[in-house]
C-alpha positions as CSV (number, residue, x, y, z in Angstrom):
1,M,23.6,26.4,-10.2
2,L,23.0,27.1,-6.2
3,H,19.5,28.7,-7.3
4,N,18.7,25.3,-9.0
5,L,19.8,23.2,-6.3
6,I,17.7,25.2,-4.2
7,A,14.6,25.0,-6.2
8,E,15.4,21.4,-6.4
9,F,16.0,21.1,-2.2
10,L,12.6,23.3,-1.4
11,G,10.3,21.7,-4.7
12,T,11.1,18.5,-3.4
13,A,10.7,19.4,0.4
14,L,7.2,21.2,-0.7
15,M,6.1,17.3,-2.9
16,I,6.9,15.4,0.4
17,M,5.0,17.8,2.6
18,F,2.1,17.4,0.7
19,G,2.6,13.6,-0.1
20,V,3.8,12.2,3.6
21,G,1.1,14.6,5.0
22,V,-1.9,13.6,2.8
23,H,-1.2,10.1,4.3
24,C,-0.6,11.2,7.7
25,D,-4.2,12.7,7.4
26,E,-6.0,9.4,5.9
27,V,-4.2,6.9,8.3
28,L,-3.2,8.5,11.8
29,Q,-5.7,8.4,14.5
30,K,-7.5,11.9,15.3
31,T,-6.8,13.7,12.3
32,K,-9.9,15.5,10.5
33,Y,-9.7,13.2,7.2
34,K,-9.0,9.7,8.5
35,G,-10.0,7.1,6.1
36,S,-10.3,9.6,3.4
37,G,-9.0,6.8,0.8
38,H,-6.8,6.8,-2.2
39,T,-8.8,9.5,-4.2
40,F,-7.9,11.9,-1.4
41,A,-4.3,10.7,-1.5
42,I,-3.4,10.3,-5.1
43,T,-5.4,13.8,-6.0
44,T,-3.6,15.6,-2.9
45,W,-0.1,14.5,-4.6
46,S,-1.2,15.5,-8.0
47,F,-2.6,19.1,-6.9
48,G,0.7,19.5,-5.0
49,I,3.0,18.8,-7.8
50,T,1.4,21.6,-9.6
51,V,1.8,23.7,-6.8
52,C,5.5,23.2,-6.3
53,L,6.0,23.4,-10.5
54,F,4.1,26.6,-10.1
55,I,6.5,28.0,-7.5
56,F,9.7,26.8,-8.5
57,G,9.2,26.5,-12.3
58,G,10.4,23.0,-14.2
59,V,12.1,21.5,-11.7
60,C,13.1,18.0,-11.6
61,I,12.1,17.1,-8.1
62,N,12.9,13.5,-8.8
63,P,16.5,12.0,-9.4
64,A,15.0,10.0,-12.6
65,M,13.8,13.1,-14.7
66,A,17.4,14.2,-13.7
67,L,18.6,11.7,-15.3
68,C,16.4,11.8,-17.7
69,Q,17.3,15.2,-18.6
70,A,21.0,14.9,-18.4
71,I,20.8,12.3,-21.1
72,L,18.9,14.1,-23.4
73,G,21.1,17.0,-23.0
74,M,18.7,19.2,-21.2
75,I,20.8,19.6,-18.1
76,P,24.4,19.4,-17.8
77,W,25.9,16.0,-16.5
78,S,28.1,18.4,-13.9
79,S,24.4,18.6,-12.4
80,F,23.0,15.5,-11.8
81,I,24.4,14.3,-8.7
82,P,23.9,17.8,-7.0
83,Y,20.2,17.7,-7.8
84,V,20.0,14.0,-6.7
85,I,22.0,14.9,-3.4
86,A,19.6,18.2,-3.3
87,E,16.3,15.8,-4.0
88,F,17.3,13.7,-1.5
89,L,18.0,16.4,1.8
90,G,15.1,18.0,0.4
91,A,13.0,14.8,0.6
92,L,14.1,13.8,3.9
93,L,13.5,17.6,5.2
94,G,9.9,17.6,4.0
95,A,9.3,14.3,5.8
96,C,10.6,15.1,9.2
97,L,8.5,18.5,9.0
98,V,5.6,16.6,8.1
99,Y,6.3,14.3,11.2
100,F,6.8,17.6,13.7
101,M,3.6,18.8,12.7
102,Y,1.8,15.3,12.9
103,A,3.4,14.5,16.1
104,D,0.8,14.6,18.0
105,H,-1.4,12.4,16.0
106,F,1.5,10.0,16.3
107,T,1.2,9.8,19.6
108,A,-2.6,9.3,20.0
109,S,-2.2,6.1,17.5
110,E,0.6,4.5,19.0
111,G,-1.1,1.1,19.8
112,K,-3.9,1.7,17.7
113,I,-2.5,1.8,14.3
114,D,-0.7,-1.2,12.8
115,Q,3.2,-0.4,12.2
116,I,3.3,-1.1,8.3
117,A,0.5,1.5,8.2
118,I,2.5,3.8,10.1
119,R,6.0,2.9,8.1
120,N,3.6,3.5,5.0
121,I,2.9,7.1,5.7
122,F,6.4,7.4,4.2
123,S,7.2,4.9,2.1
124,T,6.1,2.7,-0.4
125,N,5.1,-0.7,-0.5
126,P,3.6,-3.1,-2.3
127,N,0.6,-5.7,-1.0
128,C,1.4,-8.3,-3.3
129,R,5.2,-8.8,-2.8
130,N,7.1,-10.0,-5.8
131,L,10.3,-7.8,-6.4
132,P,10.7,-8.7,-10.4
133,R,7.2,-8.0,-11.0
134,N,7.2,-5.2,-8.5
135,Y,10.3,-3.8,-10.3
136,M,8.3,-4.1,-13.4
137,V,5.4,-2.3,-12.6
138,E,7.6,0.6,-11.1
139,V,10.2,0.5,-14.6
140,I,6.5,0.6,-16.5
141,A,5.1,3.4,-14.7
142,T,8.1,5.9,-14.4
143,T,8.5,5.3,-18.0
144,I,5.1,6.7,-18.9
145,F,5.4,9.1,-16.2
146,L,8.7,10.6,-17.2
147,T,7.5,10.3,-21.1
148,G,4.4,11.9,-20.2
149,I,6.1,15.5,-18.8
150,L,8.4,15.8,-21.6
151,A,5.8,15.7,-24.4
152,I,3.8,18.1,-22.0
153,A,7.6,20.3,-21.5
154,T,7.4,20.2,-25.5
155,A,4.4,20.8,-26.7
156,W,2.5,22.9,-24.3
157,P,5.3,24.3,-21.6
158,K,3.0,26.7,-20.6
159,M,0.6,23.8,-19.3
160,L,3.2,21.9,-17.5
161,P,2.3,22.3,-14.0
162,V,-1.2,21.9,-14.6
163,G,-0.6,19.0,-17.2
164,V,2.4,17.2,-14.8
165,G,-0.7,17.0,-12.0
166,L,-3.0,15.4,-14.2
167,L,-0.5,12.9,-15.5
168,T,0.4,12.0,-11.7
169,W,-3.5,11.9,-10.9
170,A,-3.6,9.7,-13.8
171,V,-0.8,7.3,-13.3
172,G,-1.9,7.1,-9.8
173,M,-5.3,6.2,-10.3
174,G,-4.3,3.9,-13.1
175,L,-1.1,2.3,-12.2
176,G,-0.4,3.0,-8.9
177,G,-2.7,0.5,-7.0
178,T,0.3,-2.4,-6.9
179,T,3.7,-0.6,-5.7
180,G,2.3,2.8,-4.2
181,F,3.8,4.3,-7.6
182,A,7.0,6.0,-6.3
183,M,8.8,6.6,-9.4
184,N,11.2,8.8,-7.8
185,Q,14.1,7.9,-5.5
186,A,13.7,11.0,-3.4
187,R,10.4,10.8,-2.9
188,D,10.8,7.0,-1.7
189,L,14.2,6.9,0.3
190,G,14.1,10.2,1.6
191,P,11.0,9.9,3.8
192,R,11.7,6.0,4.5
193,L,15.5,7.5,6.0
194,A,13.5,9.7,8.0
195,Y,10.8,6.9,9.0
196,Q,14.5,5.1,10.4
197,L,15.5,8.4,12.4
198,L,12.4,9.9,13.7
199,P,11.3,8.7,17.4
200,I,8.6,6.9,16.4
201,K,7.6,4.0,19.1
202,N,7.3,0.6,18.1
203,K,8.5,0.7,14.4
204,T,8.3,-1.9,12.5
205,N,10.8,-3.3,10.0
206,N,11.7,-0.8,7.0
207,D,12.4,-2.8,4.2
208,W,15.3,-1.7,2.8
209,Q,15.8,-4.4,0.3
210,Y,12.6,-3.1,-1.3
211,G,13.3,0.2,-0.8
212,L,17.1,-0.2,-2.5
213,I,15.7,-2.5,-5.3
214,V,12.8,-1.6,-6.3
215,P,12.0,2.4,-6.1
216,G,15.6,2.6,-5.5
217,T,16.7,1.7,-9.1
218,A,13.8,1.0,-11.4
219,P,12.7,4.7,-11.5
220,F,16.9,4.9,-13.3
221,V,15.4,2.2,-15.9
222,G,12.5,4.2,-16.6
223,A,14.5,7.2,-17.3
224,L,16.8,5.1,-19.7
225,I,13.9,4.1,-21.8
226,A,11.5,7.5,-21.8
227,A,14.9,9.2,-22.9
228,A,15.5,6.9,-25.5
229,F,11.4,6.9,-26.8
230,A,11.5,11.3,-26.1
231,H,14.5,11.1,-28.7
232,F,13.9,8.9,-31.1
233,Y,10.2,9.5,-31.5
234,L,9.1,12.7,-29.9
235,G,12.4,14.5,-31.5
236,I,14.1,15.3,-28.6
């Protein structure tokens, strides 16, 4: 159990370092890759998740996936809450480490970069705010994402790291332009809390209403649907 918790903690932290790090690269002043665009960012998220899975194996690194696996009997229910806590703490640590690495660039960006753009380095937020639709977008994206992971893990387990990376890339490119495709409570809420705690100047509203409602709960709904589909259609 301890080994699994360490894997969830470190795997989630590493995933967030890749993901929040690439957003720092894309947004902040004086980075080497400023303005590289969404393809650069989504590709880095995808490759980063592949690396995490190569290092740590078939970790959840996602509370929604932990719920899905618990429902399907792939992990014991007693592991669910400890996994979720480890994932949130890992995400918080990963975001804080990225801030440390890019602290000079945050300083160089003070007064030059819109504060909402700075906040969005850490968390997901829609450009068109419509909570019911945003919620359903996250449910649909999470359902497709988790179902795809389960299908890959069942049919081609040796291809899991690469397969999940390609799946992340496809979901991000095809379905991510509305909400930023959190599909993972730890991915959003851990870094969102880091933004709240870190010494970033002139912070804007952290939009906890959106964070707690949409990326906070919609992935669990997607997990329920994915588990049902995986059980009754894929036979898992």
